[in-house]
C-alpha positions as CSV (number, residue, x, y, z in Angstrom):
1,M,-50.5,-65.5,15.8
2,M,-52.1,-68.3,17.5
3,T,-55.4,-68.0,19.0
4,W,-54.7,-69.3,22.4
5,L,-51.4,-67.2,22.7
6,W,-53.3,-63.7,22.5
7,P,-55.2,-63.9,25.5
8,I,-52.3,-65.0,27.4
9,C,-50.0,-62.3,26.2
10,L,-52.5,-59.6,27.0
11,V,-52.8,-61.0,30.6
12,G,-49.1,-61.0,30.9
13,F,-48.4,-57.6,29.8
14,G,-51.3,-56.0,32.0
15,G,-49.8,-58.4,34.9
16,F,-46.5,-56.9,34.6
17,F,-47.6,-53.2,34.8
18,G,-50.2,-53.9,37.4
19,A,-47.4,-55.6,39.8
20,I,-45.2,-52.7,39.0
21,C,-47.7,-50.1,39.8
22,R,-48.8,-52.0,43.3
23,F,-45.1,-52.0,44.2
24,Q,-44.4,-48.3,43.3
25,L,-47.7,-47.0,45.0
26,G,-47.8,-49.4,47.8
27,T,-44.3,-48.4,48.6
28,Y,-44.9,-44.6,48.2
29,I,-48.1,-44.7,50.7
30,A,-46.7,-46.7,53.1
31,N,-43.6,-44.2,53.6
32,R,-45.8,-41.3,53.1
33,F,-48.4,-42.5,55.7
34,P,-46.5,-44.9,58.4
35,S,-49.6,-46.4,60.5
36,S,-50.5,-49.6,61.9
37,I,-53.2,-49.6,59.1
38,P,-51.6,-50.5,55.9
39,Y,-52.9,-47.8,53.9
40,G,-50.9,-48.7,50.6
41,T,-52.8,-52.1,50.4
42,L,-56.0,-50.4,51.3
43,T,-55.6,-48.0,48.7
44,I,-54.7,-50.1,46.0
45,N,-57.4,-52.7,46.8
46,L,-60.1,-50.1,46.8
47,L,-58.9,-48.2,43.8
48,G,-58.6,-51.7,42.2
49,S,-62.1,-52.6,43.1
50,F,-63.5,-49.2,41.5
51,L,-61.7,-49.6,38.4
52,L,-62.7,-53.1,37.7
53,G,-66.2,-52.4,38.1
54,L,-66.2,-49.4,35.8
55,L,-64.2,-51.7,33.4
56,I,-66.8,-54.4,33.2
57,K,-69.6,-52.3,33.0
58,H,-68.0,-49.9,30.0
59,H,-65.8,-51.8,28.0
60,P,-67.3,-54.5,26.0
61,F,-64.3,-55.9,24.4
62,D,-62.8,-59.0,25.7
63,D,-59.2,-58.2,25.1
64,W,-59.7,-54.9,27.5
65,K,-61.0,-57.2,30.0
66,L,-58.4,-59.3,29.7
67,L,-55.4,-56.8,29.6
68,I,-56.7,-54.4,32.3
69,G,-59.1,-56.7,34.2
70,T,-57.5,-60.0,34.6
71,G,-53.8,-58.8,33.9
72,F,-53.5,-55.2,35.4
73,M,-56.1,-55.4,38.0
74,G,-55.2,-58.9,39.0
75,A,-51.6,-58.1,39.7
76,F,-52.7,-54.7,41.1
77,T,-55.0,-55.6,43.6
78,T,-53.7,-58.3,46.2
79,F,-56.0,-60.4,48.4
80,S,-52.9,-62.3,49.8
81,T,-51.0,-59.2,50.9
82,L,-54.4,-58.1,52.7
83,N,-54.8,-61.4,54.4
84,L,-51.0,-61.3,55.5
85,E,-51.3,-57.8,56.8
86,S,-54.3,-58.7,58.9
87,I,-52.6,-61.7,60.1
88,K,-49.7,-59.4,61.2
89,Q,-52.2,-56.9,62.9
90,L,-53.8,-59.7,65.0
91,R,-50.7,-61.2,65.8
92,T,-49.1,-57.8,67.5
93,G,-52.4,-57.0,69.1
94,L,-53.7,-54.4,66.9
95,W,-57.1,-55.5,67.2
96,Q,-58.7,-51.8,66.6
97,A,-56.4,-51.4,63.6
98,W,-57.5,-55.2,62.5
99,I,-61.1,-54.3,62.8
100,L,-60.8,-50.7,60.9
101,Y,-58.8,-52.4,58.2
102,T,-60.7,-55.6,57.5
103,L,-64.1,-53.6,57.4
104,L,-62.6,-50.8,55.2
105,S,-61.0,-53.5,52.8
106,Y,-64.0,-55.7,52.3
107,T,-67.2,-53.6,52.7
108,G,-65.3,-50.7,50.6
109,G,-64.0,-53.0,47.9
110,I,-67.6,-54.2,47.5
111,L,-69.3,-50.9,47.7
112,L,-66.7,-49.3,45.3
113,T,-66.8,-52.4,42.9
114,F,-70.7,-51.6,42.9
115,L,-70.2,-47.9,42.2
116,G,-67.8,-48.3,39.4
117,Y,-70.3,-50.8,37.8
118,Y,-73.1,-48.2,38.1
119,I,-71.3,-45.0,37.2
């Protein structure tokens, strides 16, 4: 196989499953815990941050980083959805929910990546 094609296949394969997992888990959490705080996206992004920290620290193989890190986690976590949901909260006047969601997302994401990396 051509050397440039293998990394593309790894990222694409990982991304395929990451997007499906994000959709399924996000839908499940949103239906199970309806709230003004989008717990589905929050859970997915925090879990993804932690797992990415673990992966980067404990898997020295570039293929795993491409498959799981770039592919799966890139499609599983979602910065754009986080921002869209934040704007929706602000536009509907949910200031307290927006503050909590933003703080948990950014601070929690950084802390969980750090924790995953140093476990």
